[in-house]
Residue, then its C-alpha position, 0 to 999 in steps of 0.5 A: m145096549e149100554l154100548l151104545t149109549p155109553a154113560i158120561g162116567l164111561l166117556f169121560w174115563m175114554a178121553l182121559v185115557f185117549g188123552i194119556l195115550v196121545f201124551l205118551l205117543k207125543k213124548f215117546a213115539w212121534k219124535p222116532i216116527l217123525t224122524a224115520l219117516k224125515e229120513r226115508e222122506d230124504s232117501i228116497e229124495s237122494a235116490l231121486r236125485m241119484a237117478e236124475e244125475t244117473r239118468a243125465e250121465m247116461a245121456k251124456l255117455k249115449s251121446d259119447n257113445d253115438k259120437i264114438i261110433a260116428e267117427a269109427r264109421a267115418e273112420r272105417d269108410k275112410i279105410i275102406r275108400e284108401a283101399k279102394n284107391a290103392s286097389d284101383k291104383m294097382l290095376v292101372e298099374a298092372k294094365d299099364k305094366a301089362v301094355a308096355e309088356g305087350n308092347k315090348i314083345l310086339a317091338d322084339a317080335r318086328e325087330a326079329i321079323q325085321q331082322e330075318k328079313v334083313a338075312m332071308i335077303a342078304q341070303m336070296k342075293k347071295d344064292v341069285a349071286t351064286l346061281s348068276i355066276e354059274i349060270a355066266e360061267k356055262v354060258l362062258r365056257k359053251e362060248l369060248e370053247d374054241k380057241k378063235t372066241q376066246e382071243s376075240l372076246v379078250s381082245s375086245l375086253i382089253t379094247e373095252a377096258k382101254l376106253n373106260 
């Protein structure tokens, strides 16, 4: 039970040892402990500052990336528009060329048909003329078989030739 109710001498020695311990700790241990704590505090503060700077830099990089992505999308859209315009232009040109080629083929065909028609008409006129001459020749031969009829035809033709 002595420990539960300490004597005055024990309290004195305990207070003296405690005072010496505090003095020794203050003399030798507190400065390094406080210095280490201060260094730790400074390094934590520096890390927090660096984290904040990094966060700000990351936000800036993100905004730069967003800007670059937006520019890339705009460029992509522009290229797609240009390609579509070029495609449409090529289609229109090809269509116009096909229409022009078709019109030329039709015109050539009409011209060829017209030439064939003219040639056919000329051939028909020639055939009709030849046929008419042959028919006239056969009729004249039949009518002019006798000599008297020939002389009368010749004299009538001479008379008509003089009158004209």
